C-alpha positions as CSV (number, residue, x, y, z in Angstrom):
1,X,-12.4,-54.4,-34.5
2,X,-12.2,-52.2,-37.6
3,X,-11.8,-48.6,-36.8
4,X,-13.3,-47.5,-40.2
5,X,-16.5,-49.4,-39.7
6,X,-19.5,-47.1,-39.6
7,X,-22.7,-48.7,-38.3
8,X,-25.7,-47.8,-40.7
9,X,-28.4,-45.5,-39.4
10,X,-31.9,-46.9,-39.2
11,X,-32.9,-45.7,-42.7
12,X,-29.7,-47.2,-44.3
13,X,-30.3,-50.5,-42.4
14,X,-34.0,-50.9,-43.5
15,X,-33.3,-49.7,-47.0
16,X,-30.6,-52.4,-47.2
17,X,-33.1,-55.0,-46.2
18,X,-35.5,-53.6,-48.8
19,X,-32.8,-54.0,-51.4
20,X,-32.3,-57.6,-50.4
21,X,-36.0,-58.4,-50.6
22,X,-36.3,-56.7,-54.0
23,X,-34.1,-59.5,-55.4
24,X,-37.1,-61.9,-55.0
25,X,-39.2,-59.7,-57.4
26,X,-40.4,-61.5,-60.5
27,X,-41.0,-58.6,-62.9
28,X,-37.8,-57.0,-64.4
29,X,-39.5,-53.7,-65.1
30,X,-38.5,-52.3,-61.7
31,X,-37.7,-55.2,-59.4
32,X,-38.8,-53.7,-56.2
33,X,-39.2,-54.5,-52.5
34,X,-40.8,-52.9,-49.5
35,X,-40.5,-53.3,-45.8
36,X,-42.8,-51.9,-43.1
37,X,-41.3,-51.0,-39.8
38,X,-42.6,-49.7,-36.5
39,X,-40.4,-48.5,-33.6
40,X,-37.3,-49.7,-35.5
41,X,-38.7,-53.2,-35.7
42,X,-39.3,-55.0,-39.0
43,X,-43.0,-56.0,-39.2
44,X,-43.6,-57.2,-42.8
45,X,-42.0,-57.2,-46.2
46,X,-43.2,-57.6,-49.8
47,X,-41.8,-57.7,-53.3
48,X,-43.2,-57.3,-56.8
49,X,-44.8,-60.5,-58.0
50,X,-47.9,-62.1,-59.4
51,X,-50.7,-63.1,-56.9
52,X,-50.1,-66.5,-55.3
53,X,-50.6,-69.3,-57.7
54,X,-50.6,-67.2,-60.9
55,X,-47.8,-67.0,-63.4
56,X,-45.0,-64.5,-62.9
57,X,-43.6,-62.1,-65.5
58,X,-40.3,-64.0,-65.4
59,X,-42.3,-67.1,-66.5
60,X,-45.1,-65.8,-68.7
61,X,-43.9,-62.4,-69.9
62,X,-45.3,-59.0,-69.1
63,X,-49.0,-58.0,-69.2
64,X,-48.5,-54.4,-70.4
65,X,-51.2,-51.7,-70.4
66,X,-50.9,-48.1,-71.6
67,X,-52.3,-45.3,-69.5
68,X,-53.2,-42.0,-71.0
69,X,-52.9,-39.2,-68.5
70,X,-54.9,-35.9,-68.3
71,X,-52.0,-34.0,-69.8
72,X,-51.8,-36.4,-72.8
73,X,-48.7,-38.3,-71.6
74,X,-48.9,-42.1,-72.2
75,X,-47.1,-44.5,-69.8
76,X,-46.8,-48.2,-69.9
77,X,-47.5,-50.4,-66.9
78,X,-47.2,-54.1,-66.2
79,X,-50.4,-55.2,-64.6
80,X,-49.5,-58.9,-64.0
81,X,-47.9,-58.1,-60.7
82,X,-48.9,-57.0,-57.3
83,X,-46.6,-54.1,-56.2
84,X,-44.1,-54.5,-53.4
85,X,-46.0,-52.0,-51.2
86,X,-49.3,-53.8,-51.8
87,X,-47.7,-57.2,-51.0
88,X,-46.3,-55.9,-47.7
89,X,-49.7,-54.4,-46.7
90,X,-51.4,-57.7,-47.7
91,X,-48.9,-59.6,-45.5
92,X,-49.8,-57.4,-42.6
93,X,-53.5,-58.0,-43.1
94,X,-53.0,-61.8,-43.7
95,X,-51.1,-62.2,-40.4
96,X,-52.9,-59.6,-38.3
97,X,-50.0,-57.2,-37.9
98,X,-51.0,-53.6,-37.2
99,X,-49.1,-51.2,-39.4
100,X,-50.9,-48.1,-38.2
101,X,-48.2,-45.5,-37.3
102,X,-45.5,-47.4,-39.2
103,X,-42.8,-46.4,-41.7
104,X,-42.6,-48.0,-45.2
105,X,-39.3,-48.3,-47.0
106,X,-39.4,-48.9,-50.8
107,X,-37.2,-48.8,-53.9
108,X,-39.1,-46.0,-55.7
109,X,-42.0,-43.6,-55.2
110,X,-45.1,-45.7,-54.6
111,X,-47.6,-45.5,-57.5
112,X,-50.9,-43.7,-57.0
113,X,-52.8,-46.8,-56.0
114,X,-50.1,-47.8,-53.5
115,X,-50.1,-44.3,-52.1
116,X,-53.8,-44.5,-51.5
117,X,-53.4,-47.8,-49.6
118,X,-50.5,-46.5,-47.6
119,X,-52.5,-43.5,-46.5
120,X,-55.6,-45.5,-45.8
121,X,-53.8,-48.1,-43.6
122,X,-52.2,-45.4,-41.4
123,X,-48.6,-45.5,-42.5
124,X,-47.1,-42.2,-41.4
125,X,-43.7,-42.1,-43.1
126,X,-42.5,-43.3,-46.5
127,X,-38.8,-43.5,-47.4
128,X,-37.9,-44.2,-51.0
129,X,-34.5,-45.0,-52.5
130,X,-35.3,-43.2,-55.9
131,X,-38.0,-41.3,-57.7
132,X,-40.6,-43.1,-59.9
133,X,-41.3,-41.5,-63.3
134,X,-45.0,-41.0,-62.5
135,X,-44.6,-39.8,-58.9
136,X,-46.4,-36.5,-58.9
137,X,-49.9,-37.7,-57.8
138,X,-48.4,-39.8,-55.0
139,X,-46.3,-36.9,-53.7
140,X,-49.3,-34.6,-53.7
141,X,-51.5,-37.1,-51.9
142,X,-48.8,-37.8,-49.2
143,X,-48.5,-34.1,-48.6
144,X,-52.3,-33.6,-48.4
145,X,-52.6,-36.6,-46.0
146,X,-49.7,-35.5,-43.8
147,X,-47.6,-38.6,-44.6
148,X,-43.9,-37.7,-44.1
149,X,-42.1,-38.5,-47.4
150,X,-38.5,-38.5,-48.4
151,X,-35.9,-39.8,-50.9
152,X,-32.5,-41.3,-50.1
153,X,-31.3,-40.5,-53.6
154,X,-32.7,-37.7,-55.8
155,X,-32.6,-39.7,-59.1
156,X,-35.1,-41.3,-61.3
157,X,-35.5,-45.1,-61.3
158,X,-35.1,-46.2,-65.0
159,X,-36.4,-49.4,-66.5
160,X,-37.6,-50.7,-69.9
161,X,-40.8,-49.4,-71.6
162,X,-41.6,-46.7,-69.1
């Protein structure tokens, strides 16, 4: 037995699983994974990828769209993929797994659309590894909806063509 071994706490444990799942992602603009957990049991997982049967970014390239925000900022998003959080929620729906009252672990702040889905399906806690560059709307919605929200690291996730 190694005396220096330190067993990971639950957040470290599930974030490690999330990191492993993110390696299956098929869009290099933020390879991301998500796991949904309830009572410290893994329920479902998802990663960034095209819908089943459609070409992935790694195969066909990105499908980029520019979004102009109210403040004049312009951000670029790949719309070929389903986000990791969305895929995890879809897996729960597909297999009849209740995620009401669950915790979601993910690589970076969920986007606005993912945040709305997370709130609507009853997830009560979100744990992110890092911040997303366009996180403000999601953070405000989580606060308004009473979803507990925290970061493991207080740094911004960087990827090409943000």
